[in-house]
C-alpha positions as CSV (number, residue, x, y, z in Angstrom):
1,M,0.4,-0.1,0.3
2,S,1.6,3.2,-0.8
3,Q,1.8,5.9,2.3
4,Q,1.5,9.6,1.8
5,T,3.3,11.3,3.9
6,F,2.6,15.7,5.0
7,S,5.0,18.4,6.2
8,C,3.6,20.3,8.6
9,E,3.1,23.1,6.1
10,Q,1.1,21.1,3.6
11,Q,-0.7,19.8,6.6
12,E,-1.9,23.1,8.0
13,A,-3.0,23.7,4.5
14,L,-5.1,21.0,3.7
15,K,-6.8,21.7,7.0
16,R,-6.9,25.7,6.1
17,D,-9.1,24.5,3.1
18,A,-10.7,21.9,4.0
19,L,-12.6,24.6,6.1
20,A,-12.4,27.0,3.5
21,Y,-13.7,25.3,0.2
22,I,-16.2,22.2,1.5
23,L,-19.5,22.3,4.1
24,P,-19.4,19.2,5.9
25,H,-22.4,16.7,5.6
26,F,-24.5,17.2,9.4
27,A,-21.3,19.6,9.9
28,D,-20.7,20.8,13.7
29,N,-19.5,24.2,14.1
30,A,-17.5,23.5,17.7
31,E,-15.6,20.5,16.4
32,L,-14.2,22.0,13.5
33,A,-13.5,25.2,15.8
34,K,-10.8,22.7,17.3
35,G,-9.7,21.4,13.7
36,P,-10.4,19.4,10.9
37,K,-9.6,15.5,11.0
38,V,-8.0,14.5,7.8
39,F,-7.6,10.6,7.2
40,V,-5.7,9.2,4.4
41,R,-5.7,5.5,5.3
42,G,-7.6,2.7,5.9
43,E,-6.6,-1.1,6.9
44,G,-9.3,-3.2,8.2
45,C,-10.8,-1.8,11.0
46,Y,-8.4,1.2,11.7
47,L,-7.8,4.7,10.2
48,Y,-4.7,7.0,9.8
49,D,-5.1,10.1,9.6
50,M,-2.1,12.6,8.1
51,E,-0.5,13.0,11.1
52,G,0.4,9.0,11.8
53,N,-2.5,8.3,14.0
54,R,-3.9,5.1,14.4
55,Y,-8.0,4.8,15.4
56,L,-10.0,1.9,15.9
57,D,-13.2,2.3,13.7
58,T,-15.9,0.7,15.6
59,F,-18.6,2.6,13.5
60,A,-17.1,1.2,9.7
61,S,-16.9,4.5,8.6
62,L,-20.8,5.5,8.9
63,L,-21.9,1.9,8.9
64,T,-20.4,1.3,5.6
65,T,-17.4,-0.4,5.5
66,I,-18.3,-3.4,7.0
67,C,-15.7,-6.4,5.2
68,G,-12.5,-3.7,6.2
69,H,-10.6,-1.1,4.7
70,H,-8.1,-1.9,2.0
71,R,-9.6,-4.9,0.7
72,P,-7.5,-6.2,-2.4
73,E,-10.3,-8.4,-3.6
74,I,-12.1,-5.3,-4.2
75,K,-9.9,-3.1,-5.9
76,A,-8.8,-6.6,-8.6
77,A,-12.7,-6.3,-9.3
78,V,-13.1,-3.1,-10.0
79,L,-9.9,-2.7,-11.8
80,A,-10.5,-5.6,-13.7
81,Q,-13.6,-3.9,-14.6
82,M,-12.4,-0.4,-15.4
83,D,-10.6,-2.1,-17.8
84,R,-13.5,-3.3,-19.7
85,L,-15.8,-0.6,-18.8
86,E,-15.9,2.2,-17.0
87,F,-19.5,3.4,-17.1
88,F,-22.8,3.2,-18.8
89,P,-25.9,4.2,-17.9
90,N,-29.1,1.6,-16.8
91,Y,-31.1,4.0,-18.9
92,V,-34.6,3.4,-21.4
93,D,-33.3,-0.5,-22.8
94,T,-29.3,-0.2,-21.9
95,F,-27.6,-2.6,-19.3
96,T,-24.1,-3.5,-18.2
97,V,-22.8,-7.0,-17.2
98,P,-22.2,-6.5,-13.7
99,L,-25.1,-4.7,-13.4
100,I,-27.3,-7.5,-14.8
101,E,-25.0,-9.5,-12.2
102,L,-25.4,-7.7,-9.0
103,A,-29.4,-7.5,-9.9
104,R,-28.9,-11.7,-10.0
105,K,-27.6,-11.9,-6.7
106,L,-29.7,-9.9,-4.7
107,A,-32.7,-11.8,-6.1
108,E,-30.9,-14.7,-4.7
109,I,-30.1,-13.3,-1.1
110,M,-33.3,-10.9,-0.6
111,P,-35.8,-12.7,2.1
112,G,-39.5,-13.9,0.5
113,E,-40.2,-12.4,-3.2
114,L,-38.1,-9.4,-3.0
115,S,-36.0,-10.3,-6.1
116,V,-36.7,-6.7,-8.2
117,T,-34.6,-3.7,-8.1
118,S,-34.3,-0.1,-8.9
119,F,-30.8,1.0,-8.9
120,V,-29.9,4.4,-7.3
121,N,-26.5,6.6,-5.6
122,S,-27.8,5.7,-2.2
123,G,-29.7,5.2,0.6
124,S,-31.7,8.8,1.2
125,E,-32.3,8.3,-2.8
126,A,-33.8,4.2,-2.3
127,N,-36.0,5.8,0.1
128,E,-37.1,8.4,-1.9
129,T,-37.3,6.2,-5.2
130,A,-39.5,3.2,-2.9
131,M,-42.4,6.2,-1.7
132,K,-42.4,7.1,-6.1
133,M,-42.6,3.2,-6.7
134,A,-46.0,3.2,-4.0
135,R,-47.7,6.1,-5.0
136,Q,-46.9,5.2,-8.9
137,Y,-47.6,1.5,-8.5
138,H,-51.5,2.6,-6.7
139,R,-52.4,5.2,-9.7
140,Q,-51.3,2.5,-12.1
141,R,-54.5,0.2,-10.5
142,G,-56.5,2.8,-10.5
143,Q,-56.5,4.4,-7.3
144,P,-54.2,7.3,-7.4
145,Q,-56.0,9.0,-4.5
146,R,-53.3,6.9,-2.7
147,Y,-50.9,9.0,-2.3
148,K,-50.2,9.4,1.6
149,I,-47.2,8.0,3.5
150,V,-47.3,6.8,6.9
151,A,-44.2,6.9,8.9
152,R,-43.0,6.6,12.5
153,R,-41.7,9.3,15.2
154,H,-38.1,8.9,16.2
155,S,-37.2,7.4,12.2
156,Y,-34.7,8.6,10.2
157,H,-35.1,8.2,5.9
158,G,-32.7,9.9,4.6
159,M,-31.6,14.2,3.1
160,T,-33.1,14.5,0.4
161,L,-36.7,16.5,0.8
162,G,-38.8,13.3,0.5
163,G,-36.8,11.5,2.8
164,I,-36.4,14.8,5.5
165,S,-40.6,14.2,5.0
166,A,-40.6,10.8,6.1
167,T,-38.4,11.5,8.9
168,G,-39.6,11.6,11.9
169,L,-36.3,13.7,14.1
170,R,-37.4,17.3,14.1
171,W,-33.5,18.7,14.0
172,F,-33.5,16.7,10.5
173,H,-36.3,18.9,9.0
174,E,-37.0,21.5,11.0
175,C,-34.8,24.2,8.3
176,F,-36.4,23.3,5.9
177,E,-40.2,23.0,6.3
178,P,-42.4,23.2,4.9
179,L,-42.1,19.7,3.7
180,M,-43.4,17.8,1.3
181,P,-47.2,17.4,1.6
182,G,-48.8,14.3,2.3
183,F,-47.5,12.6,5.6
184,A,-49.1,11.3,8.9
185,F,-46.5,10.1,11.9
186,A,-47.4,7.0,13.9
187,P,-45.8,6.4,17.3
188,A,-42.7,4.3,17.3
189,A,-42.0,0.9,18.6
190,R,-39.5,1.9,21.4
191,C,-39.7,0.1,24.6
192,C,-37.2,1.4,26.1
193,Q,-39.1,5.1,26.0
194,C,-42.5,4.1,25.2
195,E,-43.9,7.8,24.5
196,L,-47.3,6.9,25.4
197,E,-46.4,6.0,28.4
198,R,-47.2,2.1,28.4
199,K,-45.3,-1.2,29.6
200,Y,-44.5,-4.1,27.5
201,P,-46.3,-6.8,27.1
202,D,-48.9,-5.3,29.2
203,C,-49.4,-2.3,26.3
204,Q,-50.6,-5.4,24.0
205,L,-48.9,-3.2,21.3
206,A,-50.4,0.2,21.6
207,C,-47.8,1.2,19.9
208,L,-49.2,-1.0,16.9
209,R,-52.5,0.2,18.1
210,A,-51.7,3.8,17.4
211,M,-50.5,3.1,13.8
212,E,-54.2,1.2,13.2
213,N,-55.9,4.2,14.4
214,L,-53.9,6.8,12.6
215,I,-53.9,5.2,9.1
216,D,-58.4,4.9,9.9
217,F,-58.4,8.7,10.8
218,E,-56.2,9.4,7.5
219,G,-58.7,7.0,5.2
220,P,-57.3,3.4,4.5
221,E,-57.6,4.1,0.8
222,S,-55.8,7.0,0.6
223,V,-52.7,5.6,2.5
224,A,-49.7,4.5,-0.8
225,A,-47.5,3.0,1.4
226,V,-45.7,2.7,5.1
227,I,-42.3,3.2,5.4
228,M,-40.1,2.0,8.0
229,D,-36.9,1.3,10.0
230,P,-37.9,-2.4,11.4
231,L,-34.4,-2.4,13.7
232,P,-34.3,2.2,14.0
233,G,-30.5,3.2,13.5
234,S,-27.8,4.8,15.0
235,N,-29.9,8.4,16.0
236,I,-31.8,6.7,18.9
237,G,-29.8,3.4,19.4
238,Y,-31.3,0.7,18.2
239,P,-33.9,-0.2,20.1
240,L,-35.7,-4.0,18.9
241,P,-39.2,-4.0,18.2
242,P,-41.6,-5.6,20.6
243,E,-42.2,-9.9,20.0
244,G,-45.5,-9.2,17.5
245,Y,-44.9,-5.6,16.3
246,L,-43.6,-6.4,12.9
247,R,-46.3,-9.0,12.3
248,G,-49.1,-6.4,13.3
249,V,-47.6,-3.7,10.8
250,R,-47.8,-6.8,8.3
251,E,-51.0,-8.0,8.7
252,L,-52.2,-4.3,8.7
253,C,-51.2,-3.4,5.2
254,D,-52.2,-6.6,4.0
255,K,-55.6,-5.7,5.8
256,H,-56.1,-2.6,3.9
257,G,-53.7,-3.1,0.4
258,I,-51.0,-0.8,1.3
259,L,-47.7,-1.3,0.4
260,L,-44.9,-2.5,3.7
261,V,-41.4,-0.4,2.7
262,F,-39.0,-1.7,5.3
263,D,-35.6,1.0,5.3
264,E,-32.8,-1.4,6.0
265,V,-30.0,1.0,4.9
266,Q,-28.2,0.7,8.3
267,S,-29.2,-2.9,9.5
268,G,-29.0,-4.7,6.3
269,F,-26.2,-7.1,4.3
270,G,-24.9,-9.1,7.9
271,K,-25.2,-7.1,10.7
272,T,-27.9,-8.2,13.0
273,G,-26.5,-11.6,12.5
274,K,-28.4,-12.2,9.4
275,W,-28.8,-10.9,6.0
276,F,-31.5,-8.6,7.5
277,F,-32.6,-7.4,10.2
278,C,-36.8,-8.5,9.2
279,E,-35.3,-11.9,8.5
280,H,-35.6,-12.6,12.6
281,S,-39.5,-12.1,12.5
282,G,-39.8,-13.8,9.1
283,V,-41.5,-10.5,8.4
284,I,-41.1,-9.1,4.6
285,P,-41.9,-5.8,3.2
286,D,-43.2,-5.2,-0.4
287,I,-40.2,-2.8,-1.1
288,M,-36.7,-2.8,0.5
289,T,-34.2,-0.3,0.6
290,I,-31.0,-0.6,0.6
291,G,-27.3,1.2,0.7
292,K,-24.4,1.8,3.0
293,G,-22.6,-1.8,3.7
294,F,-23.6,-2.7,0.8
295,T,-21.2,-1.4,-1.0
296,G,-18.4,-2.0,1.7
297,G,-18.4,1.6,1.0
298,Y,-16.0,1.6,-2.2
299,M,-18.0,3.1,-4.3
300,P,-21.7,5.0,-3.5
301,L,-24.8,2.9,-4.3
302,G,-28.0,1.8,-3.2
303,A,-31.5,0.0,-4.3
304,A,-35.0,-0.4,-3.6
305,V,-35.7,-4.2,-3.9
306,T,-39.5,-4.8,-4.7
307,T,-41.2,-8.0,-5.8
308,P,-42.6,-9.4,-9.3
309,K,-46.3,-8.3,-8.2
310,V,-45.3,-5.1,-7.4
311,A,-42.6,-4.6,-10.5
312,D,-45.4,-6.4,-12.9
313,V,-47.4,-3.2,-12.9
314,F,-45.0,-1.1,-14.3
315,R,-44.0,-3.9,-17.2
316,R,-47.7,-4.4,-18.6
317,D,-47.7,-2.1,-21.4
318,P,-46.2,1.1,-22.9
319,G,-47.2,3.8,-20.7
320,C,-46.9,2.4,-17.3
321,E,-43.2,2.1,-17.4
322,F,-41.9,3.5,-13.8
323,R,-40.9,7.1,-14.2
324,N,-38.2,6.8,-12.1
325,G,-34.2,7.6,-13.0
326,S,-30.2,8.8,-12.0
327,T,-27.5,9.0,-14.6
328,Y,-25.0,7.2,-12.2
329,G,-27.8,4.8,-10.7
330,G,-26.2,1.3,-11.1
331,H,-23.3,2.9,-11.7
332,T,-21.1,0.2,-13.4
333,L,-17.8,0.3,-11.3
334,A,-20.4,0.4,-8.2
335,C,-21.7,-2.6,-9.1
336,A,-18.8,-4.9,-9.9
337,A,-16.9,-3.6,-6.5
338,T,-20.3,-4.5,-4.5
339,L,-20.5,-7.8,-6.0
340,A,-16.8,-8.2,-4.7
341,N,-18.1,-7.2,-1.5
342,I,-20.7,-9.4,-1.1
343,G,-18.3,-12.2,-2.1
344,I,-15.7,-11.7,0.7
345,I,-19.6,-11.9,3.3
346,E,-20.3,-15.1,1.8
347,R,-16.7,-16.4,1.1
348,D,-16.0,-15.1,4.5
349,N,-19.3,-16.9,6.3
350,L,-19.4,-12.8,8.0
351,V,-23.1,-12.8,8.5
352,E,-22.8,-15.8,11.0
353,R,-19.7,-14.5,12.7
354,A,-21.6,-11.1,13.1
355,A,-24.2,-13.2,15.3
356,K,-21.6,-15.0,16.9
357,L,-19.6,-11.8,17.7
358,G,-23.0,-9.9,18.8
359,A,-23.4,-12.9,21.4
360,R,-19.9,-12.0,23.3
361,L,-20.5,-8.3,22.6
362,R,-23.3,-8.5,24.5
363,T,-21.8,-10.2,27.8
364,A,-19.1,-7.4,27.5
365,L,-21.3,-4.2,27.3
366,E,-23.6,-5.3,29.7
367,K,-21.2,-5.5,32.4
368,L,-20.8,-1.4,32.2
369,Y,-24.2,-1.6,33.8
370,K,-21.5,-1.2,36.8
371,Y,-21.7,2.6,36.1
372,P,-24.5,4.6,37.4
373,L,-24.6,6.9,33.7
374,V,-25.4,3.6,31.9
375,G,-29.0,3.7,32.0
376,D,-29.9,0.9,28.8
377,V,-27.5,-1.6,26.8
378,R,-29.4,-2.7,23.6
379,G,-28.9,-3.8,20.4
380,I,-28.2,-6.7,18.0
381,G,-25.6,-8.9,15.7
382,L,-22.8,-6.0,15.6
383,L,-25.1,-3.5,16.1
384,W,-25.1,-2.3,20.0
385,A,-25.7,1.3,22.3
386,V,-25.0,2.1,25.2
387,E,-27.4,5.2,26.6
388,L,-26.8,6.9,29.4
389,L,-29.0,7.9,31.7
390,A,-29.1,10.3,35.3
391,D,-31.6,7.9,37.1
392,R,-31.8,4.1,35.1
393,Q,-34.5,2.6,37.4
394,S,-37.2,6.5,35.8
395,G,-35.2,6.5,32.5
396,R,-34.5,10.4,33.1
397,K,-31.9,12.1,31.0
398,L,-29.4,14.0,31.7
399,D,-28.8,17.6,30.7
400,P,-28.2,18.0,27.3
401,Q,-25.8,20.9,28.5
402,W,-23.6,19.2,30.3
403,G,-22.5,16.5,27.2
404,V,-21.9,13.7,29.0
405,G,-21.8,11.9,25.5
406,S,-19.5,14.0,23.6
407,F,-17.1,14.1,26.6
408,I,-16.8,10.2,26.4
409,R,-16.5,10.1,22.4
410,Q,-13.5,12.9,22.9
411,W,-11.9,11.1,25.4
412,C,-12.2,7.7,23.0
413,W,-10.9,9.7,20.2
414,E,-8.0,10.7,22.3
415,H,-7.1,7.4,23.3
416,G,-6.8,5.8,19.7
417,M,-11.2,4.9,19.1
418,I,-13.5,6.4,16.8
419,L,-17.0,6.5,18.8
420,R,-19.9,7.0,17.6
421,N,-22.6,9.3,19.5
422,N,-26.0,10.6,19.2
423,G,-25.7,13.0,22.5
424,D,-26.0,10.8,25.5
425,I,-26.6,7.7,22.7
426,L,-22.6,5.7,22.5
427,V,-23.7,3.3,19.1
428,T,-21.1,0.7,17.4
429,A,-21.3,-0.7,14.2
430,P,-17.7,-2.1,13.7
431,A,-17.1,-4.1,10.6
432,L,-18.2,-7.6,10.4
433,V,-14.2,-8.7,9.9
434,I,-14.0,-7.2,13.6
435,R,-11.2,-9.6,15.5
436,D,-11.4,-10.5,19.0
437,E,-8.7,-8.5,20.5
438,E,-10.1,-5.4,18.7
439,I,-13.4,-5.8,20.7
440,D,-11.8,-6.1,23.9
441,F,-10.0,-2.8,22.8
442,M,-13.4,-1.3,22.1
443,V,-14.7,-2.3,25.5
444,H,-11.7,-2.1,27.5
445,T,-11.1,1.7,25.8
446,L,-15.7,2.7,26.6
447,D,-15.0,1.3,30.0
448,D,-12.1,4.1,31.1
449,A,-14.7,6.4,29.0
450,L,-17.1,5.9,31.3
451,A,-15.1,5.8,34.5
452,A,-13.4,9.2,33.2
453,A,-17.0,10.5,32.9
454,S,-18.7,9.5,35.6
455,G,-15.9,11.1,37.8
456,K,-15.8,14.4,35.8
457,F,-20.1,14.1,36.0
458,S,-20.4,12.3,39.3
459,K,-23.9,13.9,40.7
460,P,-25.1,13.7,37.1
């Protein structure tokens, strides 16, 4: 691997120009004021900055590099394809071989009858595509009045205008209002902090009943789709749905002829110990959106995968085609990289490995309950969250102005580990190739960080 070195003058120039010429995604001006972080190399689960410091990445580059950095198999696949054909769009009646081969592979590994794919560039675009697909599906079937989308509070579905309109976290859309019309929000199925103030199982799935009541209020004949993350993502720390909830949503959609969309952009491709989280419950959607770890982080790519029943509506006659497209959606090189990434997952049994390591990680993380700051440890596979609370029994939250979660994240950074926090929720999603000793380092570092935080914030 070629290794870049930078003089002090070059380092300062790069940092200066990063701030001058780039608006970062989800920028944090307080963090940027401390100076930008510039990465130059990756190897396995580690990243190196231009000063030569090494960091264990416990969030897999925003849940993308699930097979680790610097995989020669993926590099070889991209270079080989580049020597043949670097790009041609999937436009009107044109296809490329890697595109067809990837669609064929997805039809093989996707659950249920999900087998027909619309390729785009990202998870956000995949969700936008799924909602458009649902609306046009009903229009083609003579029900143009079905345009409403039922989403859930505390869920995230991307940063396109449609994506934020379906996102139930105000921070993501408050600067862009008014949003698209036609969206209604049901309560989250979050037993750890139930917004309906009920307790499972005595609640008898009150969150499901609330969604049913919402659909009845909106008028089932006006609803095109329910979009939901069956395992909500890192923004609220992977709260597992209560038993029977996903099955109940599926039955509710079937009852009213509503399409069910599962957003598995974060939870798909082995991270939960199965290829897709929905397989844990055996509940299959009509459309599934995928992205992030899909490509291993090597190329941008996302997709909305549906069933022949839905797709065939767009294939019947001229004029009924799905009116959606993207110049680079299904990019030839991205498809080659993704095929190689999936090949590594299959060859090395990384899905089964995630399930095995997840059990080990759960045992280790639950030992952190020794700190009063630790209010809840939850997750599945290699997706785990440690939520910090002022009081574990009552669920009382810490004062966000104290910045306890940010303190812990910074402590970990200074000790060689990249940790993601969303306020006082600490989240981990390491690559599927993480080794036992790296898990030990991750938990040990988090343990030390919590000890430091407990001393600093001794009376929360």
